[in-house]
N, C-alpha and C positions, 0 to 999 in steps of 0.2 A: 364947337358944340357946347351949349350951356348945360347947366346941371339939369334943368327941366327937360331939355331935348334928350339928353342921355337917358333920364328916367322913363320918358315916353317911348324910347325905343324898345324897352323890355316890358311895357305894360301890355297885357293881353286881355281881351274881353272874353267873358264866358258866353259861350254859344251853345244853344240847344242843338243836338244832332241825333238821328235815328240810330238805333242799335244796328240795324241792317247795313248801315253805311259806314260802320266801323270795323276795321280789321285787326286781328291780333298780330302782334309783332313777331316774326320769325327770329329777329336778333335779340329778343329778350335774354339778357345774361344769365338769368336763373336757369334757362332750359337747355342751353348748349345744343341748339338745333341748326341746321343748314338754312341758308337764307331762302332757298326755293321750296321749302316744305309746305305741304298743303294746311289750310286752315284747320281742318279736322283733326290732323296730327297735332298741331299746336294745342288745340282744345282738350285733346285727350291726354297730353303730357302735363298740362296744368291741373286736369281734374285728379290725376294719379299722384301728382307730387306736391300740390299746393293747397290742399285743404279747402276746396271751393265749396264743399257743402256747409261750411261754418258760415261763409258769406252769404250763401243762398238762403240759409235760415234767417239771417239778418234782413236781407232784402224782402223776403216773404213777409216778415212781421212789420218793418219799419219802413219799407221803401228805400229809395236811394238818397243819400245825404248829400245835398247840392254843395255843401262846404268842401267836398272833395271831387272837383272836376277832373275828368280824364284829360291827359295831355296827349295831343295828336299832332301828326305831320301829314302832309298831302301823300297819299298813295300813288303808286303807278297805275292803278285802275281808276279811270275817270269818275269822279263823284264820290270817291271813297277816301277815308282817312285812316291811317295806321295809328294805332294807340302805342305810344312809347312809355306811357306811365299809367298804370292802372289795368294791366291785362288780367290780373286775377278777378278784378270786379267785372271787367268786360265778359270774361269767360264764364262766370257764375251767372250773369244776367242772360246770355246767349242760350246756356243750357235751361235755365228756369222757363224761358219763353218758348222753347221747342221741345215738346215731349218725344217727337219722333227723333230728333237728334240725340236725346237722352237714350233711347233704346239702341240707336246705332252705335253709341260709344259705351254701352253697358253701364249707363249711370243709374243707380238704383236707390240713392238715399236723398234725393232732392224732394222738397215739399211741392205740393200742387198750388198754383197761384189761382186766386180769384180772378174774374175778368177785369175788375177794377185795378187790382195790383199789377196785373200784366200790362194793362194799358198805360199805367204810370211809368213802368219801367222800360217802355219802348223808346222814350226820350231821355237822354242824360245830358248833364252839363259837360262841355269840353272847352279846352283852351287850345288854340291853334298856334303852333310854331311853324315857320316856313321851311326850315330845314332841321335835320338831326343835330347839325353842328350847334344850332341855337340852343338846343335843349341840354347840351353838355354841362353848363354850369349848374343848372337846376338839378339834374339827375345826379350829378357828382356831389353836390352838397347833400342832396336828400339820402343817397343810398351808399355813400363812401364816408363822408365826413359827418353826416347828419344824423337824425334820430331814427330814421327807418332804414337801418343799413342792410345791404344784402349779406348773404354769406360770403366768405372769402373768395371762393371760387367764382361766384357771380361778379364780384368786383374785379377780380384779375381778368376775367373774360371781357368784361366791359372795357377795361383799360387797353386790353390787347386789341379789341376791334377797333378802338379809335386810333391806336398807333398803326394798325394795318391799313386804315383809311388815309393815312399820311399826316396825322397830327403829331407834333412834337410832344416829347414827354413834358418839356418845360411848360408848353401851352396847357396840357392837360392839368399840370399842378397848379397853374394859376387859375384856371377856369373853374376848378372845383374847390379852390380855397385851401389846398394842402400845402402847409409851409415846410412839412418834413419830407421824408424820403418814401412815404407810403406808396406812391405810384410806381416808383422805380422798384421797390420790393415786390410788389404785386406782379409787375411785369416779368421780373426775373423768375418768380416762382411759376408763372403761367408758361414761359418758354421752356423751363425744365419739365413742367408736367407734359407739354407737347412732345418733348423728346421722350420721355417715359412711354406715352402712348404709341408713338410712331416709330421709335427706334429700338425699343426693348421687348416689343411683343408682350407686354404685360397688361393684364385687364386692369383699367384705370379707375373703375368704380370706386374703389376704396380712397384712392388719392383725391377724386373729386369730392367725395362725401367728408373727408377729413383734411380738406386743402390746407387748412391753417397749420397743420402739422408740418407740411412741407415748407411753408414760409418760415415757421420757427427753425427748422433744421438748417435752411440756407442762411439764416441769421448767425449761425455759430461758425466762427472762424476755422476751427479744426476741421469741421464737415466741409467747408468751402475748399480747404486745402486738399482734402482727400479727393475732391471732385475737380480740383484744378481750376476752380472759378475765381476770377479776379476779385480783389477787395472791393474795387470800384463797382457800383451798380451800373446797369446798362443805361446809357444816355440817348439811345435811339433804337430804331427798329433792328431786331436781330433774329436770325434763324435758330441759333443754338447758343446755349451758355456753357454746357459740358462738352468738351471736345470728344471726337470719336474714341480716342485712346483711353478716355476715362469713363466710358459707358458701362464697363464691367462694375466699376466702383459705384455707379449710380444704381445699377441693379441690386447691389449689396444693400445700399441705403434704403432702397424702396422695400426690400424684403424685411429689413429689420423694423421699419417704421409701420408698413402697411400690410406686410405679408405678400405672398405671391400664390394666388389661388389656382393659376393654371399648373404650377409645379408642386402644389401641396405644401407650402411653406407658411407656417404662421408667423405673425408679427412678434417681436421680442418687446415692443414698447406698449405699455398699457395706459400711459399717462403723459401728457404733453410735457410735463416738468421733468420727465425722464430724459428728454432730449438734450437740454442744456446741463443737467445735473449728473447724468450718467453717460450718455452715448458720447457727448463731445469730449469729455475727459479720457474716455476709452479710445476714441479715434486719434486723440492726439499723442497717444503713447503706443509706440510699436508693439511692445511686448503684449499689452492688454488687447490691442486690435487683432493680433494673431490669434490670441486665445479666443476672443469672440468669433472669429471666422471659423475656428475649429469646432467650437462648442455651441454657439448662439446663447451662451449664458451671459447675460448682460451684468448681472450682480457679480458674478465670478470675474468677469473681465474687469469691472470697475475696481474690484479689490486689488486687482494688479496694476492699476494705472499709477504712474509715478514710480514704478519700479518695485523690486522685492522688498526694499527697506520700508517703504511706505506701506506695503502690503502687510508686513509683520507688524508694524506699529498700529495699523488699523485693527488687525486680529487681537492683539494684546489689549487695546483700548475696549474693544468690544466685550472681551472676556471680563475685563475689570468691572465694566458697568453691569454686567450680568451678575457677578459676585456681589457687588454692592446692594443690587435689588434683592438678591436672595437672602442677604443679612437681615433685611428688614422684617422677614417673616420666619427667620430661622428658629427663634424661641418657641414657635408652635409646634416644630416637627423634629426638635433636637433628639428624640427617642425613636424615631421612625427608622426601622431597618434599612429600608431602600434609600432614604435620605443620607444616612450614615455611610452606606456603601458607596454612593455616588461622590460624596465628599472625599472619601478614601481615594477614589480614582483621580479626583481633581488634585489631591495633594501629591500623588505620584507624578502627575503630569507637571505640576509647578516645580517639584523637586528636580525633574528633568531639565526644565528651562533653567533653573538656577545653576545646575551642574554645568549646562552649556556656557553660561557667562563666565565660568572660571577656567575654561579650557584655554590654555596659552597657545 
């Protein structure tokens, strides 16, 4: 095959298609729906979660930008095509063109179209691919390694769907142009999420909404060791990453990072940086891990990571820094009775520490 032949294989013409002949994609990674879901259900989920009103306002004012064709594949329904790229745009237009549909789905914030605008929006540009498999390189580049990336959960679900369809991880990596281990990390995190949802009876909404935190956690070796996860990332389709005997530890991890609403437990992580900087060192140390399990006090547990000697050194260092900062403004308050009293208590404590260093 010549270079020109190879290029023409992937050259697709823009074709006009009617909106009523286009179907929303139930496998849209953003939505997390089942394959047999009704079109109205997909549209309602898009409206509630994907800010379709913003697109609707733009379409009402400016029409459809033909520089952004919808990407479609043949649907199982004769004469129809399924949109695999551009579902937000399609959903917004379907609602704009059908006020009865707006009322049925309780859509109240869409503008009204003039007859001319409505007529212009009934036909949109599309690019046809014969199969979903042909679209993988494009969608992977656009939404995983490209500039219009999906959120982390959508990426992971897309990768998992491809693997469940029988594609090899190495093929996916090659198709989307990923030279690192992003695909394997995403798949590992998705399988663990599936275990959280199916094996632990935990409400997974928080996990889905903050999915990147799970990926960060699974990148920490002490946390992987806690869960019994191998160092090597998955190389093929797998049903589980965490063994049954480690599910209780997985439940702990989820409660620390995401909380557990069913059991009234709040998270102890408030920032993604706390996972590598606080939680991982705590998990790596038996003493601090046991303290965390008893108290759910992450900072207190971290103070104990590395053993009592390191805990003592950190406490003394923290006290020294506090005294240094106090010295900077001390001249302003040297005659203040409460300041003098507090310094007296500090002097007593320092004297006790000095005395302990002289004990034989």
